[in-house]
C-alpha positions as CSV (number, residue, x, y, z in Angstrom):
1,M,-46.1,-44.4,-21.9
2,D,-46.2,-46.8,-18.9
3,S,-42.4,-46.3,-18.4
4,Q,-42.9,-42.5,-18.1
5,K,-45.9,-43.0,-15.8
6,V,-44.0,-45.3,-13.5
7,K,-41.2,-42.7,-13.3
8,D,-43.7,-39.9,-12.5
9,L,-45.3,-42.0,-9.7
10,V,-41.9,-42.8,-8.2
11,N,-41.0,-39.2,-8.3
12,K,-44.3,-38.2,-6.7
13,G,-43.8,-40.8,-4.0
14,N,-40.3,-39.5,-3.3
15,E,-41.8,-36.0,-2.8
16,F,-44.2,-37.3,-0.3
17,F,-41.4,-39.2,1.4
18,H,-39.3,-36.1,1.9
19,Q,-42.4,-34.3,3.3
20,G,-42.8,-37.1,5.9
21,K,-46.0,-38.4,4.2
22,F,-45.0,-42.0,4.2
23,E,-48.5,-43.5,3.7
24,D,-48.9,-41.3,0.7
25,A,-45.5,-42.2,-0.6
26,I,-46.3,-45.9,-0.4
27,H,-49.5,-45.5,-2.3
28,C,-47.5,-43.9,-5.2
29,Y,-45.0,-46.6,-5.1
30,D,-47.7,-49.3,-5.1
31,E,-49.2,-47.7,-8.2
32,A,-45.9,-47.7,-9.9
33,L,-45.3,-51.4,-9.0
34,A,-48.8,-52.3,-10.3
35,L,-47.5,-51.1,-13.7
36,K,-44.0,-52.5,-13.3
37,P,-43.6,-55.0,-10.4
38,E,-39.8,-55.3,-10.8
39,N,-39.0,-51.5,-10.7
40,S,-36.2,-51.7,-8.2
41,E,-36.4,-48.0,-7.3
42,A,-40.1,-48.3,-6.3
43,L,-39.4,-51.5,-4.3
44,F,-36.4,-50.0,-2.5
45,N,-38.2,-46.7,-1.7
46,K,-41.4,-48.4,-0.5
47,G,-39.2,-50.5,1.8
48,T,-37.5,-47.4,3.1
49,A,-40.9,-45.8,3.7
50,L,-42.1,-48.9,5.6
51,C,-39.1,-48.7,7.8
52,E,-40.1,-45.2,8.7
53,L,-43.5,-46.6,9.8
54,G,-41.9,-49.3,11.9
55,K,-43.1,-52.1,9.5
56,L,-39.7,-53.7,9.4
57,K,-40.5,-57.2,8.4
58,E,-42.4,-56.0,5.3
59,A,-39.5,-53.6,4.5
60,I,-37.0,-56.5,4.7
61,N,-39.1,-58.4,2.2
62,L,-38.9,-55.5,-0.3
63,F,-35.2,-55.1,0.2
64,D,-34.8,-58.8,-0.6
65,K,-36.8,-58.3,-3.8
66,T,-34.6,-55.3,-4.7
67,L,-31.5,-57.5,-4.1
68,E,-33.0,-60.3,-6.3
69,I,-33.0,-57.7,-9.2
70,N,-29.6,-56.2,-8.3
71,P,-27.5,-58.2,-5.9
72,Q,-24.9,-55.3,-5.9
73,D,-27.4,-52.7,-4.5
74,W,-25.5,-51.8,-1.4
75,E,-28.0,-49.3,-0.2
76,A,-30.6,-52.1,-0.1
77,L,-28.1,-54.2,1.9
78,H,-27.5,-51.3,4.2
79,N,-31.2,-50.5,4.8
80,K,-31.9,-54.3,5.3
81,G,-29.1,-54.2,7.9
82,N,-30.7,-51.4,9.7
83,A,-34.1,-53.0,9.8
84,L,-32.5,-56.3,11.1
85,L,-30.6,-54.3,13.7
86,N,-33.8,-52.8,15.0
87,L,-35.4,-56.2,15.1
88,C,-32.3,-57.3,17.2
89,C,-31.3,-59.8,14.6
90,F,-27.6,-58.9,15.2
91,N,-25.8,-61.6,13.2
92,E,-28.0,-61.1,10.1
93,S,-27.6,-57.4,10.4
94,L,-23.8,-57.6,10.5
95,E,-23.8,-59.8,7.5
96,C,-25.8,-57.2,5.5
97,Y,-23.4,-54.4,6.6
98,N,-20.4,-56.5,5.6
99,R,-21.8,-57.3,2.2
100,A,-22.7,-53.6,1.7
101,L,-19.1,-52.6,2.6
102,E,-17.6,-55.1,0.2
103,I,-19.5,-53.3,-2.6
104,N,-19.1,-49.6,-1.2
105,P,-16.3,-49.6,1.4
106,K,-16.3,-45.9,1.8
107,D,-19.9,-45.2,2.9
108,A,-19.7,-43.5,6.3
109,E,-23.2,-44.3,7.2
110,T,-22.8,-48.0,6.8
111,I,-19.5,-48.0,8.6
112,Y,-21.1,-46.0,11.5
113,N,-24.1,-48.3,11.7
114,K,-21.9,-51.4,11.8
115,G,-20.0,-49.7,14.6
116,N,-23.3,-49.3,16.4
117,L,-24.0,-52.9,16.0
118,L,-20.6,-54.0,17.4
119,L,-21.2,-51.6,20.4
120,R,-24.4,-53.6,21.1
121,L,-22.4,-56.8,21.0
122,G,-19.9,-55.4,23.4
123,R,-17.0,-55.4,20.8
124,F,-16.0,-52.0,21.9
125,E,-12.5,-51.7,20.4
126,E,-13.6,-52.8,16.9
127,A,-16.5,-50.3,17.3
128,A,-14.2,-47.5,18.1
129,K,-12.1,-48.1,15.0
130,L,-15.2,-48.0,12.8
131,F,-16.2,-44.7,14.3
132,D,-12.7,-43.4,13.5
133,E,-13.2,-44.5,9.9
134,A,-16.7,-42.9,9.6
135,L,-15.3,-39.6,11.1
136,A,-12.4,-39.7,8.6
137,L,-15.0,-39.9,5.8
138,N,-17.5,-37.5,7.3
139,P,-16.1,-35.2,10.1
140,Q,-19.5,-33.7,10.7
141,M,-20.9,-37.0,11.9
142,A,-21.4,-35.9,15.5
143,E,-23.0,-39.2,16.5
144,A,-19.8,-41.0,15.6
145,S,-17.8,-38.9,18.0
146,L,-20.3,-39.6,20.7
147,N,-20.3,-43.3,20.1
148,K,-16.6,-43.5,19.9
149,A,-16.5,-42.1,23.5
150,L,-18.9,-44.9,24.5
151,A,-16.8,-47.5,22.8
152,L,-13.7,-46.4,24.8
153,L,-15.7,-47.3,28.0
154,V,-14.2,-50.8,27.6
155,F,-11.7,-51.4,30.3
156,H,-10.0,-54.4,31.9
157,E,-9.4,-55.6,35.4
158,T,-5.9,-53.9,35.4
159,L,-7.7,-50.6,35.6
160,S,-8.3,-49.3,39.1
161,C,-11.9,-49.1,40.3
162,E,-11.5,-45.3,40.9
163,D,-10.4,-44.8,37.3
164,A,-13.2,-47.0,36.0
165,I,-15.9,-45.1,37.8
166,S,-14.3,-41.8,36.7
167,R,-14.3,-42.9,33.0
168,V,-17.9,-44.1,33.1
169,G,-19.1,-41.0,35.1
170,A,-17.5,-38.6,32.4
171,V,-19.3,-40.4,29.6
172,L,-22.6,-40.4,31.5
173,E,-22.3,-36.6,31.9
174,T,-21.7,-36.2,28.2
175,L,-24.7,-38.4,27.4
176,K,-26.9,-36.4,29.7
177,S,-25.8,-33.1,28.2
178,V,-26.4,-34.3,24.7
179,W,-29.8,-35.8,25.6
180,D,-30.9,-32.6,27.3
181,E,-30.2,-30.4,24.2
182,E,-33.5,-28.7,23.2
183,K,-32.8,-29.2,19.5
184,L,-31.8,-32.9,19.4
185,S,-32.6,-34.4,16.0
186,P,-35.2,-37.2,15.9
187,E,-32.5,-39.5,14.4
188,I,-30.3,-39.0,17.4
189,V,-33.2,-39.5,19.8
190,Q,-34.0,-42.7,18.1
191,R,-30.4,-43.9,18.2
192,F,-30.1,-43.0,21.9
193,K,-33.2,-45.2,22.6
194,A,-32.1,-48.0,20.4
195,D,-28.4,-48.2,21.3
196,I,-27.6,-46.7,24.8
197,P,-29.4,-49.4,26.8
198,Y,-27.6,-52.2,25.1
199,I,-24.3,-50.4,25.4
200,M,-24.7,-49.9,29.2
201,I,-25.2,-53.7,30.0
202,P,-21.6,-54.7,29.2
203,V,-20.5,-51.4,30.9
204,I,-22.2,-52.6,34.1
205,Q,-20.7,-56.0,33.7
206,N,-17.2,-54.5,33.4
207,L,-17.8,-52.3,36.5
208,A,-18.8,-55.4,38.5
209,E,-15.6,-57.2,37.4
210,V,-13.3,-54.2,38.3
211,C,-15.1,-52.8,41.3
212,G,-17.3,-55.4,42.8
213,S,-20.1,-53.7,44.7
214,E,-18.1,-50.4,45.1
215,A,-19.7,-48.9,41.9
216,S,-23.3,-49.0,43.2
217,T,-23.6,-45.3,42.9
218,T,-22.4,-45.2,39.3
219,V,-24.8,-48.1,38.4
220,A,-27.7,-46.0,40.0
221,S,-26.7,-43.2,37.7
222,I,-26.8,-45.4,34.7
223,K,-30.3,-46.5,35.7
224,K,-31.4,-42.8,36.1
225,L,-30.0,-42.0,32.6
226,L,-31.8,-45.0,31.0
227,I,-35.1,-44.0,32.6
228,R,-34.6,-40.5,31.3
229,I,-34.0,-41.8,27.8
230,L,-36.6,-44.6,27.6
231,G,-39.2,-43.6,30.2
232,E,-40.1,-45.7,33.3
233,Q,-42.2,-48.4,31.5
234,K,-40.0,-49.0,28.5
235,Y,-37.0,-49.1,30.9
236,Q,-38.7,-51.8,32.9
237,D,-39.5,-53.8,29.8
238,F,-35.9,-53.5,28.7
239,I,-34.5,-54.8,32.0
240,K,-37.0,-57.8,32.1
241,K,-35.9,-59.0,28.7
242,T,-32.2,-58.4,29.2
243,N,-30.0,-61.1,30.6
244,L,-27.9,-59.5,33.2
245,E,-24.9,-61.8,33.8
246,I,-23.6,-59.7,36.6
247,H,-20.3,-60.6,38.3
248,P,-21.1,-62.7,41.5
249,E,-19.6,-60.1,43.8
250,A,-22.0,-57.5,42.5
251,A,-25.4,-59.2,42.6
252,I,-26.6,-56.1,44.4
253,Y,-26.6,-54.4,41.0
254,R,-29.6,-56.4,39.9
255,D,-31.7,-54.9,42.8
256,I,-30.4,-51.4,41.8
257,L,-31.4,-51.9,38.2
258,K,-34.9,-53.2,38.9
């Protein structure tokens, strides 16, 4: 009897979840867990709902409980990795993605999210390869195409300043056009806000190394894009907490970005 009631409560919670009623979903999962505290589906789904509400630390605790029951649950590892990424716990997030891919090496979403993490860490070439893998598994993953373009922003001192500015400018135009689409999905909006600012810091550093202060106009364009994505106040908050290790020849960039 209790087993069927638990199943019904989890299913009802799932219905609420898909309707975007996350608090109601959590209530159902809690009722199920009161009857069966080690129900891994209720634990995992409650953790996922908490992520949607931004309660990431609580969610991680539930994913850990899910993994205690089933250490091979790659979806729990994937979602824990996402929560850790959003908390800027990059090394721990990478460990979760790697463990998830050991269990299920063909999950395009996990490969894509690992690529996003490597983008934030400035590991552009590795990220580009992962986006290629994700696209091979799911050619409809538009975000992977966009982020592959971002990953290819990496360049070296052998590249001319003119080419570097041209390459960055082309990607900025792509980002602007995507951001300005009227029907941009909430998921892509969130990924823009979470990923693009961190990606742009290594790009600015590379511009400084290749161009010195000659890329000031391009850096100003990056600032405008970030303000458009984040809003003025969140942009200022981001700049304050970011360590801008700008090339000595281009210390002027700090003033541009303020």
